[in-house]
C-alpha positions in Angstrom: 159.9 104.4 34.1 161.8 102.2 36.7 163.2 104.4 39.6 163.9 103.6 43.2 164.5 107.1 44.5 160.9 108.3 44.4 157.4 106.9 44.1 155.9 106.3 40.7 152.6 107.5 39.3 150.9 105.3 36.8 147.8 106.2 34.8 145.5 103.4 33.7 142.4 104.4 31.8 142.5 107.8 33.4 143.0 106.4 36.9 146.1 107.4 38.8 147.8 104.6 40.8 150.8 105.0 43.1 153.7 102.6 42.8 157.2 102.0 44.1 160.2 100.1 42.9 163.0 98.4 44.8 166.2 96.9 43.4 167.4 96.2 39.8 165.3 97.3 36.8 163.5 94.8 34.4 166.4 95.2 32.0 168.8 93.7 34.6 166.7 91.2 36.5 163.4 89.5 37.0 160.6 91.7 38.4 158.6 90.5 41.3 155.2 92.3 41.3 153.4 92.6 44.7 149.6 92.5 44.8 148.2 93.6 48.1 145.4 92.4 50.3 141.9 93.8 50.6 142.9 96.6 52.9 146.5 96.9 51.7 148.6 99.5 50.0 152.2 100.2 49.0 153.1 101.5 52.4 151.4 98.6 54.2 154.0 96.2 52.7 156.4 97.8 55.2 160.0 96.6 54.7 159.0 93.4 52.9 159.7 94.6 49.4 163.2 95.8 50.2 164.0 92.5 52.1 162.5 90.5 49.2 164.7 92.3 46.7 167.8 91.8 48.9 167.0 88.1 49.4 166.4 87.3 45.7 168.5 89.7 43.7 165.3 90.6 41.8 163.6 93.9 41.3 160.4 94.4 43.2 157.4 96.5 42.2 154.4 97.3 44.4 151.4 99.4 43.6 148.2 100.4 45.3 145.0 99.5 43.4 142.3 102.0 42.8 140.7 102.9 46.1 143.8 102.2 48.1 146.8 104.0 49.5 147.4 107.3 47.6 145.8 106.0 44.4 142.6 107.5 43.1 139.4 106.5 45.0 137.3 103.7 43.6 133.8 103.8 42.3 131.4 102.2 44.9 129.9 99.8 45.3 132.5 97.4 43.8 131.0 94.7 41.6 131.1 91.1 42.8 133.7 90.3 40.1 136.0 93.2 41.0 139.1 90.9 41.4 138.5 89.5 37.9 138.2 93.0 36.5 141.5 94.0 38.2 143.3 91.0 36.7 142.0 91.5 33.2 141.4 95.3 32.8 144.2 96.8 35.0 147.1 94.4 35.7 148.3 94.0 32.1 148.7 97.8 31.7 150.5 98.0 35.0 153.0 95.4 33.9 153.4 97.2 30.5 154.0 100.6 32.2 156.6 99.3 34.6 158.4 97.6 31.8 158.2 94.0 33.1 160.1 91.5 31.0 160.2 88.4 33.2 157.9 88.5 36.2 156.6 86.5 39.1 153.3 87.8 40.7 153.3 87.7 44.5 149.8 88.2 45.8 148.4 88.4 49.3 144.8 87.5 50.0 142.7 89.4 47.4 146.0 90.1 45.6 146.7 86.4 45.5 143.3 85.8 43.9 143.9 88.5 41.4 147.3 86.9 40.5 145.7 83.5 40.0 143.0 84.9 37.8 145.6 86.7 35.7 147.6 83.6 35.2 144.5 81.5 34.4 142.8 84.0 32.0 145.5 86.2 30.5 148.1 84.8 28.1 151.3 86.6 29.1 154.7 85.0 28.2 156.4 87.4 30.7 154.8 85.5 33.6 157.1 82.8 35.0 155.5 81.9 38.3 153.0 82.7 41.0 153.5 83.1 44.7 150.1 83.1 46.5 149.9 84.0 50.1 146.6 83.3 51.8 144.7 83.1 48.5 140.9 82.9 48.2 139.2 80.8 45.6 135.8 80.6 47.3 134.2 82.0 50.3 134.2 80.3 53.7 131.9 81.0 56.6 134.7 81.6 59.0 136.3 84.1 56.7 133.0 86.0 56.2 132.5 86.1 59.9 135.9 87.7 60.3 135.0 90.3 57.6 131.8 91.0 59.5 133.8 91.5 62.6 136.1 94.0 60.7 133.0 96.0 59.9 132.1 96.3 63.5 135.7 97.3 64.4 135.7 100.0 61.6 132.4 101.5 63.0 133.1 101.3 66.7 136.9 101.6 67.2 139.8 103.8 65.9 140.4 101.5 62.9 139.4 104.3 60.5 142.0 106.6 62.0 144.7 103.9 61.8 143.8 103.3 58.1 144.2 107.0 57.4 147.9 106.7 57.9 148.1 104.5 54.8 145.0 105.4 52.7 144.0 108.8 51.4 140.3 107.9 51.7 139.9 105.2 54.4 136.2 105.2 54.1 136.3 104.5 50.4 139.0 101.8 51.0 137.1 100.0 53.7 133.7 100.1 52.1 135.0 99.0 48.7 136.3 95.8 50.2 134.0 95.1 53.1 130.7 95.9 51.4 131.6 93.7 48.4 132.5 90.7 50.6 129.4 91.1 52.8 127.1 91.4 49.9 124.8 88.4 50.2 125.5 87.6 46.5 129.2 87.3 47.3 128.7 84.1 49.2 128.5 82.3 45.9 131.7 83.9 44.6 134.1 81.2 43.2 137.1 81.4 40.9 138.2 77.7 41.0 137.7 77.7 37.2 140.9 79.7 36.7 143.1 77.1 38.4 143.3 74.4 35.6 144.5 76.8 32.9 147.5 78.0 34.9 150.7 77.0 33.1 153.4 78.4 35.4 154.8 77.0 38.6 152.9 77.9 41.8 154.0 78.5 45.4 151.2 78.8 48.0 151.8 79.9 51.5 149.1 79.7 54.2 149.1 80.4 57.9 147.6 77.6 59.9 145.8 80.1 62.1 144.5 82.3 59.2 141.2 83.9 60.3 140.1 84.6 56.8 140.6 81.2 55.2 141.7 77.6 55.7 143.8 75.0 54.1 140.8 74.1 52.0 141.8 76.9 49.7 145.2 75.3 49.0 143.5 71.9 48.6 141.4 73.0 45.7 144.4 74.8 44.2 146.6 71.7 44.4 143.9 69.4 43.1 143.2 71.7 40.1 146.8 72.4 38.9 148.7 70.4 36.4 151.9 72.3 36.9 154.6 72.3 39.6 153.0 73.2 43.0 154.7 73.9 46.2 152.6 74.1 49.4 153.9 75.8 52.5 151.8 75.9 55.7 153.2 77.9 58.6 152.5 77.4 62.3 151.9 80.4 64.6 150.8 82.4 61.6 147.5 84.0 60.8 146.6 85.9 57.6 149.9 87.7 56.9 152.8 85.2 56.5 155.1 88.0 55.3 154.8 89.7 58.7 154.0 86.9 61.1 156.6 84.5 59.8 158.9 86.7 57.7 162.0 84.5 57.7 160.2 81.4 56.6 158.2 83.3 54.0 161.3 85.0 52.5 163.0 81.6 52.4 160.1 79.9 50.6 159.9 82.7 48.0 163.7 82.9 47.5 163.8 79.1 47.0 160.9 79.1 44.5 162.4 77.7 41.3 161.4 80.5 38.9 162.9 83.1 41.2 165.9 81.1 42.3 167.0 80.0 38.9 165.9 82.8 36.5 166.1 85.9 38.7 169.7 85.5 39.6 170.6 84.2 36.1 169.2 87.3 34.4 171.1 89.5 36.9 174.4 87.6 36.3 174.0 87.7 32.5 173.5 91.5 32.6 176.8 92.0 34.3 178.8 90.1 31.6 
């Protein structure tokens, strides 16, 4: 299925998801799988996947979850445990369909939470590491306030029109994320229990000025892990390290041991 000359179309339980590949196939190198944020999509990764593949020698795969980008719309309202459902019910089939053999999950925001849940709850020998950018393990009042502000922006500014450049149904995309996070029951959402079972190395990257979360998220992550943990905090950086501090973010990911050691090793062996 791997191809870099055109978008992919995956079908998971009757739901069509858009995807895109960069760099060498899973037969030739490690595959880095990108999991986007709460309002993200394939196109909203911009040039990060191509730069990531170039910097690491790995293949990179990104897809838009249901309700995002050009994937099928989501059923609303989303359940409170939608990230757990994505990790358990969808992600394994995505990895199967793309042909992943050795992989590191690279998640941003909601995508980072999904990656952590997957690693903690799904036994997958293909998984060699996690890169978590601005992960959420519990809600914080400041983050919820920023999400409430996003609702006001969506309803009173041209945010919906801007989102339409990247999402087939921006109303479905925004409501699916925003309504779930602002549901009063979501204030008690907590996935710290998935941390201890993680058995692969973890890299966490956090902007010091992140408007959606604080270093407390990385504190609980580091305290709960019994595996190798690398913590990178970036100054002059809000919620998107890959865009606000791209050079430092690429350097941290490229130097992450599972990618540095295994990604290039697989690529070199395939050339022998």
